[in-house]
N, CA, C and O of each residue as an XYZ file, in Angstrom:
460
protein
N     -17.196    -10.097      8.357
C     -16.612    -10.069      7.034
C     -15.597     -8.929      6.952
O     -15.951     -7.763      7.131
N     -14.359     -9.263      6.686
C     -13.316     -8.253      6.594
C     -13.321     -7.661      5.198
O     -13.470     -8.371      4.204
N     -13.157     -6.366      5.142
C     -13.078     -5.683      3.857
C     -11.972     -4.638      3.911
O     -11.852     -3.881      4.874
N     -11.174     -4.615      2.861
C     -10.098     -3.639      2.738
C     -10.355     -2.824      1.482
O     -10.563     -3.383      0.405
N     -10.341     -1.503      1.618
C     -10.632     -0.620      0.500
C      -9.497      0.371      0.336
O      -9.188      1.149      1.238
N      -8.878      0.325     -0.848
C      -7.772      1.217     -1.149
C      -8.269      2.447     -1.905
O      -9.247      2.379     -2.649
N      -7.584      3.567     -1.703
C      -7.925      4.790     -2.419
C      -6.708      5.696     -2.481
O      -5.707      5.466     -1.802
N      -6.813      6.737     -3.313
C      -5.756      7.736     -3.366
C      -4.864      7.679     -4.589
O      -3.984      8.524     -4.755
N      -5.080      6.696     -5.445
C      -4.251      6.597     -6.634
C      -4.583      7.669     -7.651
O      -5.523      8.445     -7.475
N      -3.794      7.703     -8.723
C      -4.025      8.687     -9.768
C      -2.857      8.777    -10.711
O      -1.945      7.951    -10.683
N      -2.899      9.796    -11.549
C      -1.828     10.059    -12.509
C      -0.924     11.146    -11.945
O      -1.395     12.203    -11.526
N       0.361     10.880    -11.940
C       1.315     11.838    -11.401
C       2.563     11.836    -12.275
O       2.920     10.815    -12.865
N       3.216     12.978    -12.352
C       4.445     13.081    -13.135
C       5.629     12.492    -12.372
O       5.615     12.449    -11.142
N       6.637     12.045    -13.084
C       7.846     11.561    -12.398
C       8.382     12.623    -11.442
O       8.449     13.808    -11.766
N       8.761     12.157    -10.255
C       9.226     13.062     -9.215
C       8.134     13.541     -8.291
O       8.411     14.163     -7.265
N       6.886     13.256     -8.645
C       5.765     13.702     -7.839
C       5.489     12.786     -6.659
O       6.219     11.830     -6.397
N       4.404     13.112     -5.952
C       4.035     12.381     -4.742
C       2.559     12.023     -4.758
O       1.743     12.700     -5.383
N       2.238     10.950     -4.060
C       0.856     10.540     -3.823
C       0.785      9.917     -2.439
O       1.776      9.404     -1.919
N      -0.391      9.969     -1.858
C      -0.636      9.302     -0.590
C      -1.810      8.350     -0.752
O      -2.930      8.766     -1.047
N      -1.540      7.082     -0.556
C      -2.575      6.064     -0.644
C      -3.160      5.791      0.736
O      -2.476      5.906      1.754
N      -4.434      5.429      0.748
C      -5.110      5.087      1.988
C      -5.722      3.699      1.882
O      -6.130      3.262      0.806
N      -5.778      3.014      3.019
C      -6.409      1.698      3.118
C      -7.339      1.732      4.320
O      -6.904      1.919      5.456
N      -8.619      1.550      4.052
C      -9.615      1.498      5.123
C      -9.983      0.047      5.386
O     -10.347     -0.690      4.470
N      -9.886     -0.348      6.631
C     -10.146     -1.737      7.001
C     -11.355     -1.831      7.911
O     -11.481     -1.069      8.870
N     -12.228     -2.751      7.616
C     -13.342     -3.048      8.507
C     -12.997     -4.297      9.307
O     -12.090     -5.043      8.938
N     -13.688     -4.516     10.357
C     -13.425     -5.698     11.157
C     -12.364     -5.433     12.207
O     -11.725     -4.380     12.211
N     -12.185     -6.388     13.089
C     -11.310     -6.190     14.232
C      -9.884     -6.652     13.990
O      -9.058     -6.584     14.901
N      -9.571     -7.120     12.791
C      -8.247     -7.674     12.582
C      -7.178     -6.617     12.464
O      -6.000     -6.879     12.706
N      -7.591     -5.423     12.091
C      -6.597     -4.413     11.749
C      -5.670     -4.104     12.921
O      -4.471     -3.906     12.724
N      -6.200     -4.063     14.112
C      -5.406     -3.616     15.251
C      -4.499     -4.705     15.812
O      -3.694     -4.427     16.701
N      -4.603     -5.913     15.328
C      -3.806     -6.975     15.914
C      -2.922     -7.705     14.907
O      -2.361     -8.758     15.212
N      -2.806     -7.159     13.747
C      -2.037     -7.848     12.721
C      -1.022     -6.948     12.041
O      -1.149     -5.724     12.037
N      -0.038     -7.568     11.482
C       0.904     -6.865     10.621
C       0.236     -6.667      9.281
O      -0.344     -7.595      8.717
N       0.322     -5.447      8.774
C      -0.323     -5.098      7.522
C       0.720     -4.721      6.477
O       1.859     -4.380      6.797
N       0.299     -4.791      5.236
C       1.244     -4.486      4.185
C       0.619     -3.831      2.971
O      -0.587     -3.929      2.748
N       1.439     -3.171      2.201
C       1.077     -2.643      0.890
C       1.763     -3.501     -0.167
O       2.917     -3.904     -0.019
N       1.022     -3.768     -1.235
C       1.514     -4.586     -2.328
C       1.222     -3.833     -3.630
O       0.413     -2.906     -3.656
N       1.892     -4.247     -4.701
C       1.590     -3.643     -5.994
C       1.807     -4.653     -7.117
O       2.620     -5.573     -7.024
N       1.043     -4.434     -8.176
C       1.168     -5.283     -9.355
C       1.264     -4.390    -10.568
O       0.293     -3.741    -10.955
N       2.438     -4.361    -11.163
C       2.655     -3.562    -12.359
C       2.196     -4.286    -13.616
O       1.915     -5.483    -13.559
N       2.115     -3.606    -14.729
C       1.667     -4.212    -15.983
C       2.530     -5.419    -16.358
O       3.748     -5.298    -16.489
N       1.901     -6.571    -16.529
C       2.632     -7.760    -16.914
C       3.521     -8.344    -15.836
O       4.365     -9.193    -16.121
N       3.343     -7.899    -14.598
C       4.195     -8.370    -13.506
C       3.367     -9.078    -12.437
O       2.142     -8.965    -12.402
N       4.054     -9.800    -11.579
C       3.390    -10.413    -10.437
C       3.182     -9.375     -9.334
O       3.832     -8.330     -9.311
N       2.276     -9.683     -8.440
C       2.042     -8.804     -7.304
C       3.190     -8.956     -6.312
O       3.530    -10.069     -5.911
N       3.777     -7.842     -5.925
C       4.934     -7.840     -5.032
C       4.643     -7.065     -3.758
O       3.799     -6.170     -3.734
N       5.346     -7.422     -2.719
C       5.255     -6.715     -1.454
C       6.041     -5.414     -1.547
O       7.174     -5.400     -2.029
N       5.438     -4.320     -1.085
C       6.095     -3.012     -1.109
C       6.592     -2.637      0.281
O       7.743     -2.231      0.443
N       5.733     -2.771      1.276
C       6.096     -2.365      2.632
C       5.171     -3.037      3.629
O       4.031     -3.372      3.306
N       5.667     -3.230      4.839
C       4.845     -3.754      5.923
C       5.055     -2.934      7.183
O       6.065     -2.250      7.352
N       4.067     -3.028      8.060
C       4.169     -2.332      9.339
C       3.446     -3.142     10.396
O       2.300     -3.545     10.202
N       4.111     -3.381     11.511
C       3.472     -4.088     12.611
C       2.655     -3.112     13.446
O       2.777     -1.895     13.308
N       1.836     -3.663     14.299
C       1.034     -2.822     15.180
C       1.930     -1.998     16.100
O       1.517     -0.951     16.599
N       3.148     -2.467     16.324
C       4.076     -1.748     17.193
C       4.919     -0.731     16.438
O       5.751     -0.048     17.036
N       4.711     -0.624     15.123
C       5.385      0.400     14.357
C       6.648     -0.010     13.637
O       7.319      0.829     13.037
N       6.983     -1.285     13.686
C       8.180     -1.742     12.972
C       7.848     -1.833     11.486
O       6.820     -2.389     11.100
N       8.723     -1.283     10.668
C       8.471     -1.227      9.231
C       9.544     -1.963      8.437
O      10.688     -2.096      8.873
N       9.146     -2.433      7.271
C      10.067     -3.027      6.310
C       9.658     -2.542      4.924
O       8.475     -2.350      4.643
N      10.651     -2.347      4.066
C      10.394     -1.860      2.721
C      11.153     -2.703      1.703
O      12.222     -3.240      1.993
N      10.582     -2.808      0.508
C      11.334     -3.426     -0.568
C      12.458     -2.475     -0.976
O      12.357     -1.262     -0.796
N      13.509     -3.036     -1.516
C      14.659     -2.214     -1.893
C      14.279     -1.144     -2.922
O      14.869     -0.065     -2.952
N      13.302     -1.453     -3.753
C      12.947     -0.534     -4.832
C      12.259      0.739     -4.351
O      12.218      1.731     -5.079
N      11.715      0.722     -3.127
C      11.002      1.905     -2.631
C      11.637      2.499     -1.383
O      11.229      3.565     -0.921
N      12.625      1.819     -0.843
C      13.247      2.268      0.398
C      13.785      3.693      0.233
O      14.483      3.998     -0.734
N      13.450      4.551      1.187
C      13.891      5.933      1.133
C      12.943      6.859      0.400
O      13.079      8.080      0.480
N      11.980      6.289     -0.318
C      11.015      7.102     -1.071
C       9.585      6.946     -0.543
O       8.805      7.898     -0.569
N       9.250      5.765     -0.073
C       7.900      5.480      0.415
C       7.925      5.374      1.944
O       8.919      4.961      2.542
N       6.805      5.759      2.553
C       6.660      5.636      3.997
C       5.295      5.048      4.314
O       4.262      5.583      3.912
N       5.308      3.935      5.043
C       4.074      3.293      5.460
C       3.721      3.775      6.862
O       4.598      3.969      7.704
N       2.441      3.964      7.098
C       1.995      4.359      8.432
C       0.599      3.793      8.656
O      -0.072      3.371      7.714
N       0.180      3.790      9.889
C      -1.153      3.290     10.191
C      -1.718      4.018     11.392
O      -0.981      4.464     12.271
N      -3.033      4.131     11.415
C      -3.771      4.704     12.533
C      -4.685      3.606     13.043
O      -5.784      3.408     12.526
N      -4.226      2.895     14.059
C      -4.979      1.744     14.541
C      -6.347      2.137     15.098
O      -7.305      1.372     14.990
N      -6.439      3.307     15.681
C      -7.708      3.749     16.252
C      -8.759      3.949     15.176
O      -9.954      3.782     15.421
N      -8.306      4.310     13.982
C      -9.232      4.563     12.873
C      -9.283      3.407     11.888
O     -10.013      3.469     10.899
N      -8.522      2.356     12.145
C      -8.438      1.228     11.202
C      -8.024      1.692      9.813
O      -8.600      1.273      8.810
N      -7.027      2.556      9.765
C      -6.537      3.086      8.498
C      -5.047      2.813      8.361
O      -4.310      2.770      9.346
N      -4.627      2.631      7.124
C      -3.210      2.499      6.816
C      -2.920      3.386      5.613
O      -3.783      3.605      4.763
N      -1.696      3.890      5.553
C      -1.341      4.840      4.503
C      -0.014      4.459      3.867
O       0.804      3.751      4.454
N       0.169      4.946      2.658
C       1.455      4.809      1.987
C       1.772      6.146      1.339
O       1.166      6.519      0.334
N       2.719      6.861      1.917
C       3.186      8.108      1.337
C       4.270      7.773      0.324
O       5.278      7.153      0.662
N       4.056      8.182     -0.907
C       4.974      7.858     -1.989
C       5.563      9.146     -2.545
O       4.841      9.990     -3.077
N       6.853      9.290     -2.421
C       7.564     10.476     -2.908
C       8.543     10.081     -4.008
O       8.893      8.911     -4.163
N       8.967     11.068     -4.753
C       9.945     10.863     -5.828
C       9.522      9.691     -6.711
O      10.308      8.782     -6.979
N       8.310      9.727     -7.143
C       7.762      8.613     -7.917
C       8.451      8.476     -9.264
O       8.848      9.460     -9.889
N       8.582      7.228     -9.691
C       9.227      6.891    -10.952
C       8.234      6.143    -11.842
O       7.268      5.568    -11.339
N       8.461      6.144    -13.143
C       7.576      5.376    -14.029
C       7.473      3.904    -13.627
O       6.421      3.291    -13.812
N       8.542      3.330    -13.082
C       8.506      1.934    -12.643
C       7.579      1.712    -11.456
O       7.269      0.566    -11.129
N       7.133      2.772    -10.809
C       6.183      2.632     -9.706
C       4.754      2.468    -10.203
O       3.845      2.216     -9.412
N       4.553      2.608    -11.491
C       3.219      2.438    -12.065
C       2.708      1.036    -11.789
O       3.348      0.048    -12.147
N       1.545      0.958    -11.148
C       0.998     -0.334    -10.737
C      -0.359     -0.122    -10.086
O      -0.759      1.002     -9.783
N      -1.048     -1.222     -9.881
C      -2.212     -1.216     -9.001
C      -1.708     -1.559     -7.605
O      -1.006     -2.551     -7.411
N      -2.070     -0.735     -6.650
C      -1.604     -0.896     -5.282
C      -2.726     -1.461     -4.418
O      -3.876     -1.028     -4.497
N      -2.361     -2.443     -3.588
C      -3.305     -3.127     -2.725
C      -2.800     -3.113     -1.281
O      -1.601     -3.010     -1.023
N      -3.742     -3.220     -0.357
C      -3.364     -3.466      1.037
C      -3.921     -4.824      1.451
O      -4.917     -5.303      0.910
N      -3.254     -5.420      2.418
C      -3.669     -6.728      2.914
C      -2.881     -6.974      4.185
O      -2.036     -6.171      4.580
N      -3.173     -8.094      4.814
C      -2.373     -8.499      5.949
C      -1.017     -8.959      5.430
O      -0.827     -9.177      4.233
N      -0.071     -9.101      6.374
C       1.163     -9.786      6.048
C       1.306    -10.967      7.014
O       1.305    -10.771      8.230
N       1.430    -12.199      6.481
C       1.283    -12.587      5.079
C      -0.146    -12.330      4.578
O      -1.091    -12.305      5.367
N      -0.291    -12.142      3.285
C      -1.610    -11.806      2.751
C      -2.588    -12.974      2.815
O      -2.195    -14.139      2.759
N      -3.864    -12.636      2.933
C      -4.947    -13.608      2.918
C      -5.759    -13.375      1.654
O      -6.216    -12.263      1.393
N      -5.931    -14.424      0.880
C      -6.508    -14.286     -0.442
C      -7.860    -13.611     -0.489
O      -8.120    -12.780     -1.360
N      -8.720    -13.970      0.447
C     -10.083    -13.439      0.379
C     -10.146    -11.978      0.794
O     -11.208    -11.364      0.689
N      -9.052    -11.404      1.258
C      -9.047    -10.008      1.691
C      -8.571     -9.051      0.595
O      -8.593     -7.835      0.789
N      -8.140     -9.585     -0.554
C      -7.709     -8.670     -1.620
C      -8.883     -7.799     -2.063
O      -9.977     -8.303     -2.313
N      -8.651     -6.503     -2.158
C      -9.648     -5.568     -2.650
C      -9.433     -5.263     -4.109
O      -8.735     -5.994     -4.811
N     -10.041     -4.166     -4.573
C      -9.935     -3.772     -5.971
C      -8.623     -3.067     -6.269
O      -8.206     -2.987     -7.424
N      -7.979     -2.562     -5.244
C      -6.740     -1.834     -5.454
C      -6.990     -0.424     -5.957
O      -8.121     -0.050     -6.268
N      -5.920      0.349     -6.032
C      -5.992      1.701     -6.553
C      -4.840      1.896     -7.551
O      -3.688      1.568     -7.267
N      -5.180      2.429     -8.704
C      -4.210      2.548     -9.792
C      -3.325      3.772     -9.593
O      -3.809      4.880     -9.359
N      -2.027      3.546     -9.690
C      -1.058      4.638     -9.681
C      -0.328      4.616    -11.017
O       0.255      3.604    -11.404
N      -0.368      5.735    -11.707
C       0.312      5.848    -12.992
C       1.287      7.019    -12.924
O       0.899      8.155    -12.650
N       2.551      6.722    -13.177
C       3.586      7.745    -13.150
C       4.058      7.958    -14.584
O       4.701      7.095    -15.181
N       3.726      9.118    -15.114
C       4.031      9.381    -16.513
C       4.050     10.879    -16.764
O       3.321     11.642    -16.131
N       4.891     11.280    -17.695
C       4.929     12.684    -18.083
C       4.027     12.926    -19.286
O       3.925     14.056    -19.764
């Protein structure tokens, strides 16, 4: 049974930083492309960033240059370093495979950017 658990969210002021973590159980983590997603208030869930096992990354235009995705395959962990946060970044953040698999969605971690 695969389980993905997100953590690290919180309340931060505009311009601040947060680092999100995704802990993955099961053997899929080391052989798949993984991604971070987010769902803002009243919005659909969108892809934020992806990273292959070989380290190739892709970012949505809205976070490019501000967010950095990384992963530690040995520890089955993935991270999202978020800098220069904006109020529009307020959302619940999730990790999943890319493309995502429905049964792997976790509870997510809330990020709120507000002064």
